Structure formats: structure tokens, C-alpha cells
N, C-alpha and C positions, 0 to 999 in steps of 0.2 A: 659760712669760718666764722666765727667771733674770736675775739681773744678777748680775757680777761685779768687783771691784774687784783688782787684780795688788796687791800690799805687794811697797815696795820691796826686801822682806827674804825673800823669793818665794814667798810664802803666798797663798795664793788665797782668795779672802773670798768666799762665796754669799750668795743671801738670794735666793727666789722672788718679791719683795714689796724696791717701796725701803724701805716699816717693815723688813723684813727684812734686810734688809743693812745700811741704819743699823744698827740694834744689831748686828748680828757686826763693824760692822766698831769701832762702838764698844768692842765686849768685847776682840776685838784691842788694837785700842790699847793696854786697862786692861790688856791681859795681857803682853805683847809691847814698847810703846813709851810707857811713861807721863807717858813725856819729851816726847810729841808735843800730849794733849792735851788743849794750851791752844789752840790754832793746829787742831784738827780739830772740822768743826760741816759738820753736816747737807749744806747749797750746796755745801758745797766736796767733800765724801765724791762728792753727786749725781755732781760734772764729773767725777770722774776712777770714775762705774763704766762698766761696760758691758755689754748687752746681749748673750744668751747666745741 
């Protein structure tokens, strides 16, 4: 099972576990959307996640 978050910029964030997904999402935000870091948290990211 994989977890996915489609970013509004078109990037697809993936992780094999919830923890991997959250780590990948924060890494993407740090590099592509640093202005959004203050608004992101684990619960919000998991709410956007899809299970593949």
C-alpha cells in the first residue's frame, strides 16, 4: 500500500507508510513551497492523503 498527496504544483508526493509520506511532504514543502511550512502539520497532510 502506498500513500499519495497530489500537490497543487503538480508534484505527486509518495510514501509507503504515513511517516514516509509526511517526511516526503515536508521535504517537498521545504524545497518548493517554504512559504507554506507554517500552515502544514501532520493531521492536515494526512487529511489530503490518498491510499493507492
